[in-house]
N, C-alpha and C positions, 0 to 999 in steps of 0.2 A: 894447117900452115906449118911448114918446117921453120928452122931458124934462118931467116933471110939475111942477105947482106944489108949493110947500113942503108945503101941507096935503095934497095928493094923494099925494105921495111918502110922507109919514108914514103916511097911511091904508093905502097898499099894503103897507108894511112890517108894520104892525100886523095886517092881514088875513092875511098869510102866516104870521106867528108864531102867531096865534090858531088857525089850522088845525093847525099842528104841535103846539101845546100840547094840543089836543083829542085827539091820538092817542098821547101819551106821558106818562109820569110823570117822565121825565128832566129835570133842571134843569141844563143844561150849564154848566160853568165854562170848558171849553176847546173851541175850534173848530178843526177841522183840515181843510185842503183837500188831498185825496189826489190830487195831480197825478201826472204821470209820475214813477215811482220810489217812490211810497208806496201803490200799489194793494194790496199785500199786507198793509198795516197794517189794512185793513178786516177781515181774518180774525182779527186779534188783539183786535178790539173785541167785548166781550160785548154784542151788539146786542139791544136791547129792541124797537126800532121801526125799520122801513125804509119810507121814503116816496119813490116815484118823483118826479122833478122835475116831471113833467107834471101831478101832482096838487096842486102847491103854487101858489097864485095868483102870477102875474107872474114865476115862475122861468123862465129860459131852459131849453133842452134841449140836452144835450151832443151834438155831431155828430162829434167827433174819435175816431179809433181809440184804444182803451185807456181811454176815459173812460166809465164805466158809466152815470152819470146818476141817482144815488140819494142821498138824505139818510139817514144812519145816526145813531141816537141810542142811547147805551148807556154802558158802563163800559170804561175803558182804564187799566190800571195804578193802579186805585183812584180814578180821577177820572171824574166824569160828563162825557161829551163829546158833541159833535155834529160829524159828519164829512161833508164833501161828497165823494162817490165820483165824481169827475169835475168839471172846471171848464169855464169858457167863455173865449173869446178874441175879440179884436176882428176877427181875420181870418175868423171865422165869419159876420160880418155884424152882430154885436151892438154896441151902443153901450157905452162904458165904464161908463155908469150901469147897464146891464143886467148887464154882467160882474160888477160889484161888489155888485149888489143882494142876493145871498144872504148876504154878510158883514153887511150891515145887519140882516138877519133874524136871523142867529145872535147878533149883539150884543143884539138886542131880546129874545132868548130867555134872555139872562143871561151869555153867554160873555164872559170878561174877557181871555183870551189867544187869539191866533190863531197857529197853526202852519201854515206853507205850504211846499210843496215844488215843484220844477220840474226839467225837463231843460233843459240849456243847452249852448251851444257854448263851448269853452274857448279863450281868447285869450292866457292867460298861458303863456309857453313853458316855465315850470318845473313845470307841473302835467300830470297824465296823465289819459287817458280812464278813467272810472269813479271818479275822485276826487270826494269830497263837498266842497262849499264852503259855509261859513257866510256868509250875506249880511250884510255890515257896513253897506252903503249901496247906493243904487241911483240910476240916471239914467233919467228918463222921456223917451223919444223916440217915444212912441206918437202924438204930435200931438194929444192930447186929455187931459182930466182928468175923472174921475168926479164931481168936486165942482162943475163948471160948471153954472150954473143956480140957481134959488131954493134957499136954504139953510134947512131946518127947524132952528130952534135946539135942538129936543128931540133931534136926532140928532148935533149937534156944532157947534163954532164956525165962523163964516164963514171965518176965516183960520187953519187949524190949523198949529201949529209942526211943522217937519220936521227939526229939528236932531238927533233921535235916532230915525229911523224903525224901527230894529231894536233892541229893548230890550237894553241892555248887560248887565243881570243875566241875562237868558235866554241871551245869547251866552256869558257866562262859565259858566253851567250846562252848556250844550251842549259847550263845550270840556273841562270837567271830566269829563263822561260819556265823551266821545271818548277822552280820555286813559286813563280807567279801563278802557274796553273795547278799547283798542289800535286805535282807528279813526282813520285819517288824515283830518283835518278842516282843509281850507284856510279862509282867511278873505279875502273880497274884495268887489269892487263888481260888481253886476249891472246891465246895461243892457237896458231893454225896448224892442223895436222891433215894428212892426205885423205883419210877415210878410205872407203865409205863405211867400214865397220865402226861402231862405237868402241870406246876404249875399255881395257881391262882394269880391274881394281889397282893392280900394280902401276899401270900407266897413269891413272888418275893421281895416285900418290906422287909419282915422279913429276907430273906436270904442275901439281900444286907446290911441290918442293922447289921447283926452279922459278917460281914467282907468278904463275898464272892464276887468275881468278875464274876465267871461263875458257872453254875450248870449243872450237868450231872448225869448219872445213873450207873456209872462203876468206874473202876480204883482204888478206895481206897482199896478194899479188897486185890487186887493183890499187891499193894504197901506195905500194912501192912505185908503180908506174906513174901515179898521180904526182907524187913527190918529185920523181925524175923530171916531170914536165912543169914543175913549179906551181902546182895547185895547192890550195889549202884544203885540209881534209877534216871532216867531222864523221865520227863513227859511233853508231849506237847498236848495242846487242840486246836481244830479248832472251832471258834465261828461260829455256823451254823444258829442260829436264835436269833432274838432280844427279850429280856425279860425285857424291860423297862415298868413298870406297868402303867405309864401314857400315853403310846403310844403303848399299846399291841395290836397285830394283831394275828389272828389265824395262827398257824404253821402246816405244813404238813410234813410227813416223806419224801415225794418226794422232797420237797424244801430243806429240811435239807441235804439229800443225794446229791442234785445238788450243793449246796454251798460247801459241803465237797469235792466233785469231782473237783471243780474249784480250791480249795486250795491245793489239793493233790500233784501237782508237786513241790510246794514250800516246803511242809513238807517232801516229799521224798528226795529232794535235801539236806535239812537240816540234816536229820537223816543219810543219806549216808556219808556226810562229817564229822559229829560228830563221827561216827563209825570209819572212816578212821584215825581220829586223836587221838583215844584212846591210852593211853600209853601201 
C-alpha cells in the first residue's frame, strides 16, 4: 500500500471492515495484537470467526516466524474481541502505514481498547530475562510515522496528543491484576528501532542514555494509530534477551522465542484477567 489520499485511505479501511462484518456477528470492544509472547492467548479465545490476512483487502501478510497471520473474532473473559494472530514490522519491507492499517480496521469495527504485546531486549540492569514490563511510555526511532500523509478527519485529528500514550487507568488495572496473581510486572520505557539487526554496544549505551529500559522493533506504529483513533492502549513487553553493553553476549532468534514461550503463561493470565475486569 502506498500513501493514499485521505478519501482513499478511509475507503480502504471501510472496505476491509465491511468484509469482516460480513463474516461475523462479533462486535468487538477490545482489539488484541498477539505478538511474540501472546500466541497462546489465541487458544483462550472462544473463536467464532477466523479470517486469514490474505483474504482481507489491503492487509499485509506476516512473514516472521511465530506470527500466524490470521484475524480472530470471538469472546475472551466475557468480552467480545478481535485479535491479530501475528503482526507486521518495518523490517519486512512494509511502510508504517501498512503496519498500522489493521489497527484502523479494528477501530472501525468498534474496538475501543487496544492490548499489544512484544518481545524486547532488556537494558535495565535491575531486571531479568523473562520479566514482563508494563509500557509506560515509548520513544519512536523508526525514522517514520504512520500518520505522515493526508489526514482523514473521520479517522482522527491531524495532530493527536501523545501526553498519555498508554492509558493510566489500564496500567493501574494491570498492576492490580499482577499483584493479585503474584506476577512480577516492571514498568518502563520502550524504544522502537527499525531492525532487523540487533544493536551494537554503542547503540545500547545510547538508547539507555536517552531514557529507554527496553528496545524492540514493533508496537509504536500501532499505538500511534490507535491513539489517533481515540483508543485506550495497554502495552506489555517480555524481556527476552539481555542488552547490557558491558556484558553483551550473542543472541539468537531461537533463544528469544524460548524465553518468550516460558513467560507466555504469565502474560496470558495477566491479559485474560485485565480483559475480564474492563468496565
